[in-house]
C-alpha positions in Angstrom: 53.7 -11.2 -11.9 52.4 -13.9 -13.8 49.1 -15.1 -13.0 47.4 -18.6 -14.0 44.4 -18.7 -16.2 40.9 -18.4 -15.3 39.9 -22.0 -15.2 38.6 -24.1 -12.5 41.5 -25.1 -10.3 39.7 -27.9 -8.1 36.6 -29.2 -7.8 36.8 -29.5 -4.0 37.9 -25.7 -3.2 35.1 -23.3 -2.7 37.5 -20.2 -1.5 41.1 -20.0 -1.9 43.5 -17.1 -0.8 46.9 -17.3 -2.0 49.5 -14.9 -0.2 47.1 -12.1 0.0 48.2 -8.7 1.1 45.9 -5.5 1.8 46.5 -2.1 3.2 43.8 0.3 4.2 44.5 4.1 4.8 48.2 3.5 4.5 48.1 0.5 7.3 48.7 -2.9 6.4 45.6 -5.0 7.6 46.2 -8.6 6.0 49.6 -10.1 5.5 50.5 -13.1 3.4 47.3 -14.7 4.0 46.7 -18.2 2.6 44.0 -20.8 3.3 41.5 -22.9 1.6 37.8 -23.6 2.4 36.4 -27.1 0.6 32.8 -27.2 -0.4 30.3 -27.7 2.5 33.2 -26.8 4.9 32.5 -24.2 7.6 35.6 -22.1 8.5 35.6 -20.4 11.6 37.3 -17.0 11.6 38.4 -15.5 15.0 40.8 -13.1 16.7 40.6 -9.8 18.6 39.2 -6.8 16.8 41.3 -5.0 14.4 43.0 -8.5 13.4 41.6 -8.4 9.9 38.3 -10.6 10.0 35.9 -8.4 8.2 38.5 -7.3 5.5 38.9 -11.1 4.5 35.2 -11.4 4.2 35.0 -8.4 1.9 37.8 -9.5 -0.3 36.3 -13.0 -0.6 33.1 -11.4 -2.1 35.0 -8.8 -3.9 34.1 -5.7 -2.4 37.9 -5.3 -2.0 40.6 -5.9 -4.1 44.1 -7.3 -2.8 47.2 -5.2 -3.2 49.1 -8.5 -3.7 48.1 -12.1 -3.9 45.3 -14.3 -5.4 41.5 -15.1 -4.5 40.0 -17.8 -6.2 36.1 -18.6 -6.0 35.1 -22.1 -7.1 38.6 -21.9 -9.0 38.0 -18.6 -10.8 40.4 -15.8 -9.7 38.3 -12.9 -8.9 40.9 -10.5 -9.7 40.5 -11.6 -13.3 36.7 -10.9 -13.2 34.9 -7.9 -14.8 32.5 -5.9 -12.5 29.7 -7.5 -14.3 31.1 -11.2 -13.5 31.5 -10.1 -9.9 28.0 -8.9 -9.4 27.0 -12.2 -10.9 28.5 -14.1 -8.2 27.4 -11.7 -5.6 24.0 -12.1 -6.8 23.7 -16.0 -7.1 26.8 -17.8 -5.9 27.5 -15.9 -2.9 25.6 -14.3 0.2 27.0 -12.2 3.0 25.2 -11.2 6.3 27.0 -8.1 7.4 27.6 -7.1 11.1 26.0 -3.8 10.8 22.6 -3.5 10.2 21.8 -3.3 6.5 18.0 -3.5 5.8 16.2 -0.8 3.5 14.1 0.7 6.3 11.5 2.0 3.5 11.2 -1.6 2.0 8.9 -4.3 3.3 10.4 -7.7 4.5 9.1 -9.1 1.3 10.8 -6.5 -0.9 14.3 -6.6 1.3 14.4 -10.5 0.8 13.6 -9.8 -2.9 16.2 -7.1 -3.5 19.1 -9.1 -4.9 16.9 -11.0 -7.3 15.4 -7.9 -8.8 19.0 -6.7 -9.6 19.6 -9.7 -11.7 16.3 -10.0 -13.7 14.5 -12.9 -12.2 10.7 -13.0 -13.3 7.9 -12.0 -10.9 6.8 -15.6 -10.6 10.4 -16.8 -9.9 11.0 -14.1 -7.4 7.7 -14.7 -5.5 8.5 -18.4 -5.3 12.1 -17.7 -4.1 11.2 -15.3 -1.5 8.1 -17.4 -0.3 10.7 -20.3 0.1 13.3 -18.4 2.1 11.0 -16.4 4.4 9.5 -19.9 5.3 12.9 -20.9 6.1 13.6 -18.3 8.6 10.3 -18.4 10.0 8.8 -14.8 8.7 6.6 -15.9 6.0 3.4 -14.3 7.8 5.6 -11.0 8.4 6.4 -10.2 4.7 4.5 -6.9 4.7 5.9 -5.8 7.7 8.6 -2.8 7.6 12.0 -3.2 9.4 10.9 -0.7 12.0 8.2 -3.1 13.1 10.4 -5.8 13.6 12.5 -7.0 16.8 16.3 -7.1 16.5 16.4 -11.0 16.0 13.7 -10.6 13.3 15.6 -7.9 11.4 18.5 -10.3 11.5 16.6 -13.0 10.3 15.4 -10.9 7.3 19.0 -9.9 6.4 19.9 -13.8 6.5 16.8 -14.5 4.3 18.2 -11.7 1.9 21.7 -13.4 1.6 20.2 -16.8 1.3 17.8 -15.9 -1.7 18.5 -18.5 -4.4 20.4 -20.4 -2.3 24.1 -19.5 -3.0 26.7 -22.0 -2.6 28.9 -19.8 -0.5 28.0 -18.0 2.7 30.1 -15.3 4.4 28.9 -14.4 8.2 30.1 -11.3 9.9 29.3 -11.6 13.7 25.5 -12.5 12.7 24.6 -12.8 16.6 26.2 -9.4 17.4 23.9 -7.7 19.9 21.7 -10.1 20.3 20.3 -11.9 23.3 21.2 -15.3 23.9 18.0 -17.0 23.0 17.7 -15.1 19.9 21.4 -15.6 18.9 20.6 -19.6 19.5 17.9 -19.1 17.1 20.2 -17.6 14.5 23.0 -20.2 15.0 20.3 -22.7 14.2 19.6 -21.2 10.9 23.2 -20.9 10.0 23.3 -24.7 10.7 20.2 -25.6 8.8 21.5 -23.6 5.6 25.0 -25.2 5.9 23.7 -29.0 6.1 20.5 -29.2 4.3 21.9 -26.7 1.3 25.3 -27.9 1.6 26.6 -24.4 1.6 30.2 -23.5 2.2 30.5 -21.0 5.0 33.1 -18.3 6.2 31.8 -17.4 9.7 33.6 -14.4 11.5 33.1 -14.5 15.3 34.6 -13.1 18.8 32.1 -15.2 20.6 34.0 -18.7 21.0 31.2 -20.3 22.8 29.5 -20.4 19.1 32.3 -22.7 17.6 31.6 -25.7 19.5 28.0 -25.1 19.1 28.1 -24.9 15.3 30.8 -27.5 15.0 29.1 -30.2 17.1 25.6 -30.1 15.6 24.3 -31.2 12.4 20.9 -30.8 10.5 19.0 -33.4 8.7 15.7 -33.2 6.6 13.3 -35.8 7.1 10.9 -37.4 4.1 8.2 -35.3 5.6 10.4 -31.9 5.0 11.0 -31.5 8.9 14.4 -30.4 9.8 16.3 -31.6 12.9 19.1 -30.2 14.5 21.0 -32.6 17.0 24.3 -32.9 18.6 26.2 -35.7 16.7 28.9 -38.0 17.5 32.5 -37.7 16.3 32.0 -39.9 13.3 29.4 -37.5 11.8 30.5 -34.1 12.8 30.2 -31.4 10.1 33.4 -30.4 8.7 34.9 -27.4 10.2 38.3 -25.4 10.8 39.2 -22.7 13.0 41.6 -19.8 11.6 42.9 -17.3 14.2 44.2 -13.9 13.0 46.4 -11.8 15.0 47.3 -8.1 13.2 46.5 -9.5 9.7 48.2 -12.8 9.9 46.9 -16.4 10.4 48.7 -17.6 13.5 46.9 -21.0 14.1 44.6 -23.2 12.4 43.3 -26.6 13.2 39.9 -28.1 14.2 37.6 -26.6 17.1 38.6 -29.4 19.6 42.3 -28.9 18.9 41.7 -25.0 19.2 40.2 -25.8 22.6 43.2 -28.0 23.6 45.8 -25.8 22.3 48.2 -24.8 25.1 50.3 -22.3 22.4 49.8 -18.8 24.2 48.5 -17.2 20.8 45.6 -19.5 21.3 45.0 -19.6 24.9 44.9 -15.7 25.1 41.6 -16.1 22.9 40.3 -19.5 24.6 41.1 -19.0 28.2 41.0 -15.1 29.0 41.7 -13.9 32.4 38.1 -14.6 33.6 38.8 -18.3 33.5 36.0 -18.8 31.0 36.4 -21.6 28.7 34.7 -22.2 25.1 32.9 -24.9 26.4 31.6 -23.2 29.5 28.8 -21.2 27.7 25.3 -22.8 27.6 23.0 -21.6 24.5 19.6 -23.1 25.0 18.0 -25.2 22.2 15.4 -22.4 20.4 13.5 -25.5 18.6 13.0 -27.3 22.2 9.1 -27.7 22.9 10.1 -26.3 26.5 11.1 -22.9 24.9 9.0 -19.9 25.6 6.6 -18.4 23.1 8.0 -16.8 19.9 6.8 -13.3 21.0 8.7 -13.6 24.0 12.2 -14.5 22.6 11.9 -12.4 19.6 
């Protein structure tokens, strides 16, 4: 197969899959997958367990290689890159929050957050500044010396997000980041995702089976004031963040469109997800605002 040269293809495209096929353990996991994510866009990837969502993310960050097809990051075909170039992309251009807990239990919060930087030759002063900034962002600046075993589940997940956000990558991959968390803690994590997306202009691929998260993330926007305060508000139709839904079924994209179109769709392949037998709808779920002044004290919800 003739491949194009490794030049920037489009200034507006952060991630592009072109006719990607991949098999694992002899089973076809993804079939003819093609989509694009523009810079600053949030793409929700949903589908039943085993539909290929996590595999898609691992391909995007270069942890897996496709059997066929092409994957581009900022116009560079990652199949053409050396392992050193891929490591550089993972170290500075992309971050990933894995579904499973991935902290180093013997390292402090500070050292877990700094881990990616130490791999890529950052100076001590640069690392200290970057870690301080990202721990402040996730609200853990006073917990830098604690070990993971001393943290709650929500705090551990915030450390993982801090580690992925270190150095402010332009692309973030989230693999069910609220999995296993209680609703209030999950809401706190969702707001961190919104803040990173909007304040830092990060492109996001967001895998979830929790469909109530999609309208929450798609209907809210974060803005930073001149004083440096970040506020998250539900926004009107004219100012909605750029978002899109991809629905996977048995490794194929069977539907794509806006979150509103996803909720309204009457296609059986969509209603099977959005209107399960319980009758619950995406918008029936309520997530309280963790930044509200009426919220309970921090130690009660984390």
